[in-house]
N, C-alpha and C positions, 0 to 999 in steps of 0.2 A: 325531796323523792319522792315519790309512790313507791313504799316497800313493796311486792309483792310476795318474797320468798322470801325467811330466817330459815339457816340451819342451824342449828345449835350442840357443840360438840357428840356429833352421831359417832356412834359405835358399829362396827358390823365383823362378827366373827362366825367361821363352818367349822366345828369341830375345836379342834388346839388351831386351827389356823385363822388369823388376824387377822382377816382384808385392812382395812383402818378404824382408828379413833381419833380423840377430841377433831374431827372437824368440825370447822366450825365456818360459813361463808355468807352473803346475802345477795341477795338479786333484784336490781330495782326495774319498773316499767319503764319499759324503750331497752332497758339490756340486749345490747345481745350476744351470748357470751358459751367459750366452748370451752371442757370439757377434756384435759389433757393429760395424760398418766401410759405408765408400762403396762401393755399387757399384766393380768392378774391382780393388778393394783383392788378391781372392784367399780372402774367405772360404770358398768350396767346397776350395778348390785346398790349402786349409790341414785340414779337416776328409778330403778323400781323401787325402793325405800321413800323418794319424795313421793311415786304417782303411784302410791300407796298398792301396790304390788307386791312388796317385802315389808317384813318388819323389821327393825333397830333393834341392837343391844344392849342399846343406852341411846338418850341423847335427847332433841326436842325439832321438827317439823313445827313454821307457823307459816298458812295465807295471809294475803289480806281477806278478808270476810267477803264471801262473795264471787271469788276468783274460779273464772272456765279453764280449767287445765286441761290442756289432748297431748295424749301421750302416744308417740309411735316404736314400739318394741321391736329390737334384733329381729325377735322369730313373734310377731303382730300372731295372738289366735285371735280366728276371725270363724267366724258359723259356717261353717264350707256348701251348707243347705240353703246360705244366700244365696242371689243372683248379685251381679257386681251394682247394680240398683238399690237391691234393698241395705247392702252393706256402706254406699255410701250417702245417702242420705239419712236427715237429719234433724231433719222438716218435720212437721205433721204428716199421718198417715195421707191426710184428707192433701195437700202439697202433691203430696207423694203419686197420689189418686191423681192429678189434672195433670201432671208431665207426662206420667208412662200414658193415658190417653193420649196428651196432645202429640206427645211423639211418634204414635199409634197411629194414628190420623193423619202424620204428614207420609207416615210409610207408604200407607194402604192408598195415598188421593183420597180418602172420604170428605167429601168436601160437608156432609152432616154433622159428621163426627166432629170435623174441624172445629165449623160455627160454636159447636154445644162446650168445647174444651176450651176455647180461645174467650166464649165469657166465662168457663170456671175459672183460668187463669188471670184474668180481669179483676176477680171479682174477690182471690186469693192473694191476691198481688204475689204472681208467681214468679213471675218471669224473670226478674234479677238474681233468685236463687236457680232456677233453672240455665241461663249466661254461665249466673260461676261457675256449674257442680260439671260444666260440657269443658268451660271454659281446660279446668283442672285436669277434666280427665284427659282432653284431646292432649295437651301439652304430655301427658303423663302417656302416650298410645296403648291409653286406651278406647273400646268406640261400642264393642261388642256388649254393650249396658245388658243384657238379657240372658246373657251365659253365668253358668252356676259357677263360686268360685272351687268348687272339687275338679272341677278339668282346669284348671287353672293352671302354669308352672312355679315355680317359689317365687320365681322373680316377680312374676304377672302379678302373683297374692301383696308382696309386697308396696308394688306399685298401688295398690287397691287401698290399702292400709294407711300408707304415704296418702294420697287424695283423698280419704275419709276421714283425715284430720284435720288437714291442710282446710274444709272446706267447713269446717266445724269452726272458722275460725277462734279460738280459743285466747285465752290475754294471756298465761303463760304457754310456750309451745317446747315440749321435751320432742326430741327428736335423738335417737341414737343408731348409728351408722345410716344418715338416711342417703347418701350415695349408690351405696351397696345397690346392685342389680339395675343399674341405670344407667342409657347410655351415656354418652357426655354431649350429647345435645337437650338431652331432659337434663341434665347436668349443671350446668349453663341456662335451662331455664327456669329450674331451682333455689341457682345462685340468685338472679335479680327478682323473683317475687320473695326471697325471705329477704335478702335489702329493703327492699318495700314494702312488707308485711306492715300492719301496727303491732301484733302481737309481739309479745318478747318473747324473747327464744332462749335458752341453756340444750349446747348437745353435745354429743360425740361423736366425734366422725376424727378421720386420720386425712382425709384430701384438704392439702397445705394451701392449693389455688382457694378456695372451696372456704375454709378458715378467713382467709386473707383479704377474702373481700366482703363478708358477709358481718363476721365476730368484731366489733371494739372493745373485746376483755379476751382474757384468756385466767381459766384457774388450771392449777399446775396439781396434783398432789405428787408428792412427791416424801417417803421417805415419811408416811405418817401427818409431814404436815400439808397444812394448803398456802400458795404460792400468787398475790394478783397482780395479775399485768396488765391499766390500764393504757389498750390497744390491739393492734389485729395479731398474723402470726407473725408479721418481723419481726414487730417490735416487740415480742412474744424471744422470740431468738435471740435476740441483738441482748433484750436485758436477762436473760435468764442466762446465756455465758458469763454475763459481767457476776450474777449473784453468783454461779459458781466458782469463778476464778473467784472473787471476794472468802468465801464459804474457806474455799482451799489457805489462802492468806492467814487467813484469824486460824484453824487451825495451825496452820504451818509456826505461826506467830507463838501458840498457846504449846505445841510440842518443846519448843523453843524456852521459854519460860520453866517448861516442867520443869528439862534438866537441874534447872539450876536450883527445883523448889525444891528437890528430892535429896540434891546433895545435899542442902540446910534440913533438909527433914531428916535425914540420918543422920545426921550432926548435933541435932536436937537436943539438948538437955528436958532430963525427965521433968524435970519441973517448971512448967511450962504456966508463964505469964498471961492476965489477956489479953496481950497484943500477942502474944505469939499463939494464941487457940485461935482467933480474929484470922491468921496466916495462915492454919491450920486450914479453918474452913474456906478460904480460899485453892489454897493450895487441891484443893476435892472438886470443888468445882470446874477448875485449870485442868484435872485431871479430865472431866466430862467431856471439855472443849475440844482437848485432842484427841481424846477419841471417837471422833463426832465427825472425820471424817468421811467419805462418797465410797459405800466396802463393796456396790454397785458396781460391773466389771463393765467396762464396753466391749459388747460383739467385736469380732473383727473374724471377718467370715474370711478363710483361704487356703482352702483343701485343695488338694491336687487331683487335675485334667484327666481324662487318658490322651496318649497321644495321638494328635490329628493329621491325617496323612494329605496329600493333595486334592484328592477328590473332597469332595464336603457330599451338597446334594444337586443332583441334576433334576428339573423337573421340566420335561418339553412337553407343552398339545395336551394340558390336564381339562379335564370335560367334568363337571358330577352336577347329576340333577338330584332332584324327591320326588319323583311323579310331575308336575309338571312347574314344579319350581326349580329355576336354574340356578348352582350356587357358585360353581364353576364354570369359565369358561372359554375352551382355548389357553389361559394362562402357562407359561415356561419362565422360567429361573435359574438359574446357577450360582448358589451361593460357594460365599467367599466367605477364606477365615476371614474370626473378629468382627462381622459385623452382625453388629444391634439395629435390627428390624422391628419396629412397634405396629400391631396391627386397629385399624380404627374403620368402626362399621357400623351402624347400626342393631339391635337386635335382632338376629337371624338372620342376617344378611350370609352370612358363613363359617361363620370368622375359627368358629370351635369344628367346623365341618375340613375346613381348611388344614387344622393342626391332626387332625387324626387321617386325612391324606397322607403328609409329607413322614407323615411316621407307621403309614399303613396300617394304622387299626384295622381303616376300611382300606374298601377298594374306589379305583376311580369308573367312574364310565369308558374312559379311553381317553388316551395318555399313557406315559409313563414317570416314575419317580425313581430315579436310580444315585443309590442311600452306597455311601464310600466304604466300605468294609472297617476301618478304623471308626466309625463315629459312633459314637454312647450317645444314645438319648438321653436325658434326664426333663422328663415334663410332669410341670409344678401342675396340675387342676383344679378348675374351681371346685368340685366336688370333693377335695383333703385330704385327711388320711381316713384309710380302714385299718381297724382293727376289733380284733375281737375279744371278746363279753369279759374285764375282767384281767385287759393286757396290761401289762404296767408301763412304766417308760424303757426303764431298760431292757424289758424284752425288746419292743417293739426293733429298737438300732441294734439287739444283738443277732436278732434275725437277718440282716446284709452283713456285721461284722465283731469283730474283736478288736482289730486295729482300725484308725483313722489314719490313712500319712497326708500332711500337709504342705501346705504351697512352695513350702520351702526345703524341702526330705525328710523333716523333723516327722517319727509313727508316736498318736498317743492311743492311750486308753481310750475304751467308748462313754466311760466312767467321769475321766476328764475331758473328755470333748461334748459332753455334753453339758459336764459343768464350764464349759470355754462360752456355749452356748446362749448360757445363762439359765441353765436348772441345775441348780445346787444341788449336793447332793441325799439330803433332805428330804424331794423332788425325785430319786430316782425308781423308788419302788410306789410310786402316786400309780392309784390308777388314772388309764387315759380318758376316761370318764367323768376323773372330776377333776383334768386342768380347763380353763376356762379356751372360749373359743379362738383367743391369739396365739395364746401357748400353745393350742392343736397347729395354727398353720406355722406355727413357728418350729414345733416337732418334726410337722411334714417338710419343712423345710432343708431342715436336718437329713430324711432321707433319704432323701432327693440329692442332692449333693453327699453324700453318704457312698453312693456309687461313682464316682468321679466321670461324671459326664464331660464330655466335651462340644455338646448340640442342647444349648437349654430351652425350652420350653416353658415359657411362662404365661400359666392362662388365669387371670384377674390375680395376682399374686397379692397384690394390696390390700385387698379386702379382711377384713379383722384386726389385720399386722400393726401393733401402733407405729408412730408417729418416729421413735427409734431408731426402732428395729427395721425401718421400711429409708433412714439416712445409711445404716452397716448395708445393706443389702446393696440402693445405688453403686456405693464404696467397691464393693466386690465385684459387682459386672462391668463397671467402669475400668477393673483392671484383669477383670477375665480372658482370656487371649483366642477362647474357641467362643462361635456362634452362638447367638442367642435371639427368639423371635419371644414376644413380649405382646399379651391380649389386656389390654389394663383402660378400664375408666379413669382411671387416674391420671391427671393432666403434669401434675409436676414430674411424677414418678416418669413419666413416657420425655417429660424433655431433660431431665436429667441422666438416660441411660439409653437412648435410639437414635443412628445415625439418619435412616430414612424411614420413609412407612408407604405400608402397602393396606391403601383407603377402598377398602369393599364399597363399593359403588349400588349393590344391589341385580343383580340379574349377571349373575356370574359377572361384573365384571371389576378387575382388578389393577390398578392405579400401582403406582410408585410413584413417590411423594419424595422429592430430593431435600430432605429438614427434619426438625423438631415437629411437634404436638401443636406448638406458639408457632410457625412461620406458613402451618395449613392454615387453622384458624385464622391467622392473615392474612392471606392468599381469599377463604372461602369469602373469606365476609366480603374482601372487593369486590370479585366477581359476583357475589351477590346485590349489594350496591350500584354496581355498572348497569346489570339486567332492569334492577328498580327503577332509576333512572332514562333509561330506554323504554320503559312500560309510561314510563310521566312523558317521556318527550309526543310516543304514539297516540297520548289519549288527548294532548294540548295540541297534537297537528294534526289530525283525522284524514286528513287532505294529503297527508303521507301512508297511510293505508292502505293505498292501492298503487304506490308503488315500488318494484321491489329495493329491497334491500340490501344490508351483504347477510345479517342475523336474516331477515327470511328465503334467502338461498345460502345454505348451511354451506361450509364447504365441506365436500366429501372422502376427497384423503389431500395431503401431504407435495409440491412441486419435489424433484428431483430436486433441487437446493434447497428447500426447506431442510429434505432431510437429514441433504448433509449439515447443513445446520441443527436440524434436531442431535445427530452424531455427536458430533460437533461438541453443543454445550456438554452433552453431556461427562465428553474427559473433559473440560473446562471446570466442570462443577468437581469431579473428581479433585482435580488439578489442585485446587481452593483452599480447595477442608481440608486437602494433603500440608500445606503451605500455614494454614491456620494454624492446625494442630502444632505444626515444627516451632513457629511463632512461639505459643501458649507455655509450649516447652522449656524456648528458651530464657523466657520474661519472668518464668517462675524456678529458674534456677537458682536464681536469686546474685550472677556471675556477672552481668553488663553494667557500662557503665549507661548513665543517666539520661547522656546522649545518642545511646544504644536503643537503650528501653524506652526513649518519646518517637525516638523514628518505627521501633519494630510494634508498639502500639499504633500508633498512626497508620500505619497497614494493614493490622489486622481491619483498624474501622475500614479501608479502602475495602478490604475483602467481602464484610462485611454489604457492604452496602452494593459490591458488585456480583454475590451469591444471591440475594435480592432479584437481583433482576435479571441476571438467568433465570435463576429457579421459572420468578414470572414467567420468560419463553418458555423453555421449557416446556413447561402444563400446560401454558398456547396452544403448544407446538403438538404434544402427548395427544391434546384433545380429538384432535383426528390419524394420527398413527396405527 
């Protein structure tokens, strides 16, 4: 294997805070490696040091001679005076000007300019480069090449920076949270691109499906040690569990042996033989092992929510436009206790506007939002926590409450509560400005939950949270008995949390999909394949083009019988979901005989098949409602 990067005994600290030390690992050509660690451990700092954006206190970094390195930072520095095309073109100025001239000729239909620009493109062999640039930009939904960067949103700037790095095609690609600010379609495209690229990859991401499908090795930073796993994320989860189990078993064994050795040490005579001295040395080594158990507590989120009455939120005929852009059209829905809804759709399709409408932060053009008197919103927003200059961690939680009531009724002081959320006592007086991005997001989550909401709205909650915290949040949401609405580009998180989806299709159209995101993608892929087959058939049999087919004369509305079928399907799907949930509870109880276990497991398989069939038919009919 050809070594691209060697990191040896790296150490980094900020004042008295030691981020890491003794970090050693290597990356070879063609490896696709993910770096995983808890927030605050120093993942971004490590990438910055490797990319020569920061310096280490100690240790050595060695690259293969002549290696071309590309780096996407979490907050990439861009020249805001540049246009998009200036920022992403890394070829010569002559090639860039030839491509710009060619595009200008096409836009203006200037035949004379087109002739000369084609000649220049041929001479400079600029065609391949131009195609590659346009392909990447179009996939990241960037089409206004002459737009100045200063006019773009934060998400658009991140996408321009990503395009700029990918176009470069470096030998070693360093990516820090590349999926942030991408919609689901872009994430799936990037997944395929990185899987097939010739670039060697080192990245930090919390997107677990992304990790699973792109990476072939995981490096974990844990308690100042590096652990390497030769496999994808699923392999890492399994092997990490085994490692932690083995470590705990070793510590437990050392503790048991230590008790005997401590008794021997107390009874040991003062005149110690060479053999005794050897045993004493072993005693101190044993003591170190016994003290080496894991001291990091797992975060367990259990915060009491406010009482919820019968009436939740009733939305009727809601409409909202911004100038000529329709974001919501005749939307009606009655929310029910305990439901968990995911929201998906392209950027700019109206997802955040919808959240602001139902929380009455903005007014609708027409229609009503009737919020029950007992509803207490907890709105976790994309912009994150707001704090004053020099405000400390303890200050921001004490502004909300001095005491927090947990789900079991137990009361806890805010200092203890912060410790419970993995903010140890020595961090309580740390200025919030000094926290890592992930630590700020976790603190923001604390402040939202402290207000005891019974209707949680989570707008991109997974950005900057580490995988360990996400797993705990998923567990909490699964037992939360209030309502939850989630907007997220994290497909794994959505699959774990939500029961059904609001799909924002643009032009104000919102469809209710009865299933997880994975179910939705499978259905969408099936529909797209059928549409392609139909198009291919028409091309192969042009004689059919003049005939009226079902697709040429689309159905305008459902018959009375089909409407009844649609309503019955909704009832059937709800009943099947309820039966499946009941069966899963019985199976997990551990009280069933083997025969009952097999019978109920088989029934769950039948239910899943029925749900798929009925959901497909429900969606087919729903197109004409």
